[in-house]
C-alpha positions in Angstrom: -73.7 40.8 66.2 -74.6 43.5 63.4 -72.1 44.5 61.6 -72.0 48.4 61.4 -70.3 50.1 58.4 -66.7 49.9 57.2 -65.2 50.9 53.5 -67.4 49.1 51.0 -66.0 45.5 50.7 -63.4 45.7 53.3 -62.6 42.5 55.2 -62.3 43.5 59.4 -61.9 41.2 62.3 -64.4 41.0 65.4 -64.1 38.7 68.2 -61.5 37.0 66.3 -64.1 36.5 63.3 -63.5 38.0 59.8 -66.6 40.1 58.7 -67.3 41.7 55.4 -68.9 44.9 56.3 -71.5 45.7 53.8 -72.0 49.9 54.1 -69.3 52.5 55.2 -69.6 54.3 58.8 -66.9 54.0 60.8 -66.3 49.8 60.8 -68.0 49.0 63.9 -70.0 45.8 64.6 -72.6 46.4 67.3 -74.8 43.5 68.9 -78.6 43.5 68.7 -80.3 45.3 71.5 -82.1 43.5 74.5 -85.4 42.3 73.2 -83.7 41.3 70.0 -81.6 38.8 68.1 -79.8 38.4 64.8 -81.3 36.2 62.3 -78.2 35.8 59.9 -74.9 37.2 59.1 -73.6 40.2 57.5 -76.6 42.5 58.4 -75.7 45.7 58.1 -78.1 47.9 60.3 -79.3 47.6 63.7 -82.7 47.9 62.5 -82.3 44.4 60.7 -82.3 42.9 64.1 -85.6 40.4 64.9 -87.7 41.3 67.8 -88.3 38.6 70.5 -92.3 37.6 69.8 -95.3 38.3 72.1 -94.8 36.5 75.5 -91.3 36.5 75.2 -88.4 38.5 76.6 -84.7 39.1 75.9 -82.5 40.2 78.3 -78.7 40.2 76.7 -77.7 41.8 74.0 -75.9 39.9 70.7 -77.8 36.8 70.8 -78.5 35.0 67.1 -81.1 32.4 68.2 -85.1 33.1 68.8 -84.7 30.2 71.3 -82.9 32.9 73.2 -86.3 34.7 74.3 -87.5 33.8 77.5 -90.9 33.1 77.9 -93.0 35.5 80.6 -93.5 33.3 83.5 -97.0 32.2 85.3 -99.1 34.5 86.3 -97.9 36.8 83.8 -98.6 37.6 80.0 -96.7 40.1 77.3 -99.1 41.2 74.0 -96.0 43.3 72.5 -92.5 42.2 70.8 -89.2 43.2 71.3 -89.4 43.4 75.1 -85.8 43.5 77.1 -87.2 42.2 80.8 -89.1 40.0 82.6 -90.7 43.5 84.2 -92.2 44.1 80.5 -94.4 41.1 81.4 -97.8 42.0 82.2 -99.6 40.5 85.7 -102.3 38.6 85.7 -105.0 40.8 87.6 -106.7 39.5 91.3 -109.2 37.5 91.3 -107.4 35.3 88.3 -104.2 33.2 87.3 -102.2 31.7 84.7 -100.4 28.6 85.3 -98.3 28.4 81.6 -95.7 30.8 80.6 -95.3 32.7 77.4 -99.0 33.9 77.5 -99.6 36.6 74.7 -103.1 37.9 75.8 -104.4 38.7 79.0 -107.3 36.8 78.0 -105.4 34.0 79.0 -105.3 34.6 82.5 -108.7 32.4 84.2 -110.8 33.5 86.7 -110.7 31.8 90.2 -113.4 29.1 90.1 -116.2 29.2 92.5 -114.8 28.3 95.8 -111.3 29.8 95.2 -110.1 33.4 95.3 -106.6 35.4 94.7 -105.6 38.8 96.3 -102.8 39.4 94.6 -101.4 40.0 90.9 -99.1 37.8 88.9 -100.2 34.2 90.4 -100.1 30.9 89.1 -102.8 29.3 91.2 -106.0 30.3 93.0 -106.3 29.9 96.8 -109.2 27.7 98.6 -111.7 29.2 100.8 -112.4 27.5 104.1 -115.6 25.4 104.7 -117.9 26.5 107.7 -115.6 29.6 108.0 -115.6 30.9 104.0 -116.9 31.0 100.6 -116.9 32.3 96.8 -120.0 32.1 95.3 -118.7 33.6 91.9 -116.0 33.1 89.8 -113.2 35.7 89.8 -113.3 36.8 93.7 -110.5 38.5 95.1 -111.3 37.3 98.8 -114.0 34.9 100.4 -117.2 35.9 101.9 -117.6 35.2 105.5 -120.3 32.3 106.4 -123.4 33.6 108.3 -122.8 33.4 112.0 -126.5 33.4 113.1 -128.5 30.4 113.3 -131.8 30.0 111.2 -134.9 31.7 112.4 -137.2 30.0 114.5 -139.5 27.7 112.5 -136.4 26.9 110.1 -133.3 24.5 110.0 -130.4 24.3 108.2 -130.9 22.8 104.7 -127.3 23.2 104.1 -124.2 23.9 105.9 -121.8 27.0 104.2 -119.5 25.5 101.7 -116.8 26.6 100.0 -119.1 27.7 97.1 -122.2 29.5 99.5 -123.5 30.0 102.5 -125.6 28.3 104.9 -129.2 27.5 103.2 -132.1 28.0 105.7 -135.2 26.2 105.1 -138.6 26.1 106.8 -139.7 23.2 108.4 -142.7 21.8 107.6 -145.7 20.2 110.0 -145.4 16.1 110.3 -148.8 14.6 111.0 
């Protein structure tokens, strides 16, 4: 708790703990607000509370340890400090994911690999495309592309079937003697 003002040097009791006020202004001890914690005793103003760091938030009040700050969860990040709820954590965008916690920049959200996609924000994994049905031929896709339904043209054959990373490839037949 942060001590806010009492008669200079007068002792007072708060939550059964004796505190010695630093400044005078009503003799009230107040808790650090959400997103902040106290690093010592005898603090004289709420401005002396310390912000939780980037990638974290703190929903409670009156806490005294940096370890009370919770990490933003998988699929999220937080660039600012002093955040008060998990809702203050930003979401990784579509086509991206993040598996860890406590990310401090949107750049920690990685693009889904070829053959995978993610249509939603704030996700910790990407989904697989389905072989012979659809594919993602570039990283960071938000959906898979449908495999070609048409057969190869006359004089061509299927050199490579549709797989999760590429559509079917048709090649020209060669004359065999």
